[in-house]
N, C-alpha and C positions, 0 to 999 in steps of 0.2 A: 547544422541547424541545432540551435541550443534547446534545452528543455522548455525555456520560456516561450519558445515560438511554438509550442504544442500546448498552448493554453494555460500555462504555468506562470501567470504574471503575478502582481502583487496581491496581498490580501490572502484569504483563505484559498488554498488550492482545490481545484475541483478533481483532479486526479482521473485516472482512466480505469474505469470499472473492469476487472479482470475476472472476478468469480463471485459467486454467492455460495457459502458453506453453511453446514449445520454444525453448531458447537453448543454444548450444555442445553440442548433442546430449544436453541434459539437460532434464528438465520442471521447470519452476518454477511455484509458486502464487503469485498476486498477491492481496494483502489490502489493503483501504483501512482505514487506522488513523486515526481522528479524534483531534484534539488540541485541548483546551480552551484558550482564550485569553481570561483575564478582561477584557483591554482591548477585546476584539471579541466580547462575548458574544452578539451577534445573527448571527454568521456562523458556518458550518461549514467548519472548516479540517482538512484531512486529508493525509496523506502515503501513499504506496504502498509497502508492504513486500513483498519477494519472498522466498520461502523454497524450499529443495529439501533433501533428505536425501543427505548425503555417504556414500560407500561404507561408511565405518566406522559409520554409523547416527546421526552427530551431525547437527544442523541447521545449514544454511548460510543466513544471512540477509543481505539488502541492502536498504537503504530510502532512498527520495528525501527531500528536504526537504519541507516543507509546500508543495504545488504546487496543491492543490485548495482553492479558497475560494469558496463559494456561499452564498446566502441561506437555503437549506434542505437538510436531510438528503437529501431525494429528489433535489435538483438535483445534489448532490456525487456521490451513487451513479450517477445517469445519466450525468454527465459522464465518469466513470472506465469504466462499462460500455460507452460508446460508442467508447472507444479500441479501435483494432485491433492485432493481434499486433505488427505492425511498430512501432508507436508504444510499446507496452509493453516490447518488446525493446530499444528506443533507451533507455528510461528505466532498465531494468535495467542495461544496458551503463554508462550513466553512473553507476549507483550502486556498481557492483563496483570493488573495487581493481584497479589494473593487473595484468594477467596472470591474473586470476581467471576461472573459467566456472562 
């Protein structure tokens, strides 16, 4: 089953919510977004997207590169859900532009 069969169709991906973490005094939601790669159709590749709501109500988003590559959807989800807050905070910090929180 491909990532697109798990709700990752065209348009903005919905992602799978995997955690809520605190960083910089703010709460961030972490989502696992699967990316189709026609050259590697038998692997499940995903990035982690972080989102929070800014004071003006707009969404603030940061995402990693594709960092999860597993043989199954379940293994990819389990790998990210096994990450602790410290690991997710480090990934968020690396995905944010300098000076952003």
